[in-house]
N, C-alpha and C positions, 0 to 999 in steps of 0.2 A: 754789784757789790763784790768785793774781792773775797775769795775763800782760800784759806791756806791749809794744805794737807800736811801730813807728817814729813819729817826730814828724811831724805834719802842719802845714801852714800854716793851714788852716781845716777845721773839721768843720761840716758842714751837717746839721741835723736836719730831715728832711722833704723828700720828693721830688716835690712838686707843682710848679706853675708858678714859684713864688718860688724854691724850692730848685734846680730845674733851671736857671733863668735865671742864678742866682748862680754855680752850678758852671761854667757855660759861660764866663762872664766871667772867673772866677778861673783856670780852666784855660788860657784864652788869655793870661792874665797870668803864666803859668809857675809857678803855685802848686800845691803838693801838697794835694789836697783829698780828704777822705773824706765821701761823701754817704750818710747813713743813712736808709733809707726802710723803714717797717714798717706793716703793718696795711692796712685797707681805706681807700682814698682818700675824702675827704669828699664829692666830687662823683661817687661811683661810681654813684649812682642816675640821674644825668643822662644823657641819650642823646647829647647833643652839647655842645661848647663853641661859643658864639656870640659874635660881635662881636670876635673876635681876628683881626686882619689876617693874611691868608694861611692861617689855620687855621679860618675860619668854617665851622661844621658838622662839625668833626672830633670823633669820639667821644673821651672822656677817656682811655680806654686807649690809643688810637692816638696821641694827643698825647704821652703819657708814653713810649711806645715810640720815637717820633721824637726826643724830647728826650734820652733815654738814648743812642740810637744816635749822636747828634751829639756826645756827650761822649767817644766812643772815642779820637779822636786826642790827647786831652789827659791830663794826669796826674791824673785824677779816678777814685778808687776808689769804686765804687757797691756798697753792701752792703744786703741785706734783713735788717736787724737793728734791734732796739729800743735806744735810748739810755736807760740806767737812771739815770745821775747825771752832773751837770756840776759840777766843783769848781774855783773859782778858785785859782790858785797865785801865787807871787811873780812869776812871769813866765808868762803864758798860762793854760791850763786843763788839767785832767785829766778826760777823758770816759770813763765806764765803760759798756761795752756788755753786753748779755745774755751770760751765761756768765762774766762777771768780767773780760773783756779790757779793758785800760786803754789809752787813746790820749792822748798829749800833743799839744796843739795851741796855736798862737799866738792864734787867734781862733775864735769859735763864731758860727754863724748859726742862729737859730731860725726855721724855716719850717714850723711844725707845724700851722698852721691853727687852727680852733676846733672844739669838739664841739657839734653841734646836739642840744639836748635835746627830742626829738620828743614832743609832748604825748600823753597817754594818751586819745586820741579815736579810737573805732573807725573804721577806714578810712584814717586819716591816714598811718600808716607805709607802708601798701601803695601809696598814691597819691603819696607823696613823690618828687619828681623826674619824675613822669609827668604829673600834673595839678595838683600843688601846687608852686608855685615861690616864690622870694624876689625875684628881680630881673626886671623887665619888659624891661630892656635885653638880658638873656640869653635870654629865652624869649617875649617879647611878640609879636614878629613872627610866629612860628609859630602863635600862637593869636589873632591879631588878629580883631577884629569878632565874637568869640564872646561867650558869656555868662560874665562874670567875677564872682568873689566876692573880697572882701578881708576877711581875719580881723583885726579891729582889737583889739589888746590894750591900747592906750593912745591918748590923743587925737591923737598925731602921725600915726597911721594914717588919720585922717579926711581929712587933707590928701593923703595918699598915694592914697586912693580917688578924689579929684578929679584927681590927677595922671595916673592910669592911663587916664583917659578919652581920652588921646591915642592909645590903641591900640584902644579899643572904647567905644561909647556905652552899653553894657549892663553896669552895675556895681551890685552889691549889697554893702554893707558890713555885716558881722556883728560886733556888739560883745559879745554875750552878757550885756549889762547890767553889764559889768565896770567901767564908769566913767561919771561924769556927763557928759552931752554939752551943752556951752554952746549957748544959743539961737542965737547967731551962726553956729555951725558947722552946726546943723540947717538954718538958712536957706540957707546956702551949698550944702549937699548937695541940698536941695530945688530950688534954682535950677538946679543942674547936672543934675537928674534922676537923681541917685544915690539909690537906695533904701536906707533905713536899717532894719536888722533887729536888734532888741535882745533877742529871745528866745534862750534857750540852745540850743546845738546838741547833739543826741543822738548823731548819727553822720554819716559821709560815705558816700554810696552810689555804688558803681562800676557800670560797664556790665556786660553779660553776661560779657565776657571778664575782668573784674576789672582792666582796664588803665587806664581813664579815668573821671574823675568824671562822674556823671550828675546827682546832686542832693545838696543839703545838707538833712538831715532835722532838724527842730527838736524841742524837748522835747515839744511837744504833738502830734507826728506830722505836722505840716505839712512838705511837701517843696518846697524852693525849687530849681528846676531851675538848675543851674550846670554849666559845662563845665571851668572853671578856677578855682583858688583861690590867691590870693597871700597868703602868711603869712611871718612871721619868728619862728621858735621861739626860746626863750631859748638862749643860747650860754654855754659855759664854756671856760676854758683847759684844755689837757691837763695831766695830773698832773705831768709833768716841769717844765712852766713854773710851775705852782703852787708846787712845792717850792723853786724858785729864789728866791722872795720878791722878784721884780722889782716896780718901781713900776708901778701900773696906773692908768688914767684912771677917771672916774666910771662908765663903761659896762663896765668890766672888761677893756678892751683894754690890751696892753702899751704903756707909754709909750716912745716913741723920739724922738731929736732929728732934726734935718734930715739927718743922716748915717745914720739908721736904727740908731743905737747906743742900747742900753737904759740903765737906771740902773746896771748893772754894767759898768764899763769893759772893753772888748774883746769884749763879748757883744752881738751885733746881732740884730735881729728884722725880718722882712719878711713881708708878706702879710696874710691874714685875721686873724691874732691881734693885729694892731695897729690895726685900723680897721673901722668899720661899712661903709665903701665897699669891698665885697668882689666880686671877679671875677677871672677868670684873667688878663686883660690887665693889670689893676692890680697883681695879685700879682707877675707876671713883671717889670713895671717896677720895683716895689719891691725885688725880689730883685737885679736888676741894679744899682740904686742902692747897695744895701748892699755888693755885691761891689766896685763902683768904690771906695767909701770904704775898705773893708778892704784892697784891693790897694794903694791909695795909702799908707796908714799902714804897711803891711808893707814896702813899698819904701823908705820914708823912715826906718825904724827903724835906728839905728846910723850914719846918715849924719852925718858931721862937717861942720859949717858951714865954708864956704870961709874960710880966714884964721884960724879959731879956734885958739888956742894958739900962734899965730905972731906975730912982730913984723916 
């Protein structure tokens, strides 16, 4: 049996940096907000959040605890519940939660992040977030000057291998023979003393405690000693976003305008699901931007222009 709760100004789906930031802005704007958070956070494997002013080195779980605590003074209802469905109405949206409860809302913000499709490579999943990273700005300083590897799945990662030399001079780029390398790129890598390894990888070897990368073992048994591996696994949108049929860009990210509004009017998106430039600080800023825009339009709804209807 369907149960309908009260009307909200905004329902936020996802309680990471983007969702928490948006909830704070909207709460301070005197809006009634429902923040739905469910499941394991995408950055759960990471030990710390880095490069976030005033929060540099904060564990993700502590970041979320602080963010939630700071929402207490405001009209923000935070629930550990999955959003099953979002349906546009003539005015606003109907949001269906687990168990069949329905919530009417004037706006929706998607802050669901992305799903990382971790490759089926022995050792990869165990080392993800410990020795395998995506962003050198997030983790590079902690592993500076060490032996790095870059897992290149396309030619664009060859330039990335040159870029990360800003953190260490010892870089090996692994292509597994997955694409043809232009002669010019080979020359640039050689000039920068970045080693190119085209043989396929058999597995990733951890240290005795199983916590940190020790070497990359190739198909022929050769072991290339590495302490860190930078990689970007394929990503996909969560099922809820897929079902909405929103416009996506060529890389599969949700298209948003300068106000963070999607192709469905009244439905906004912020954070990793909209961009390849992913990080806690960037997501929080995007969440705040979306909240500013939603709060503005909500405040202006129904406002009659001065002088309209009068002579």
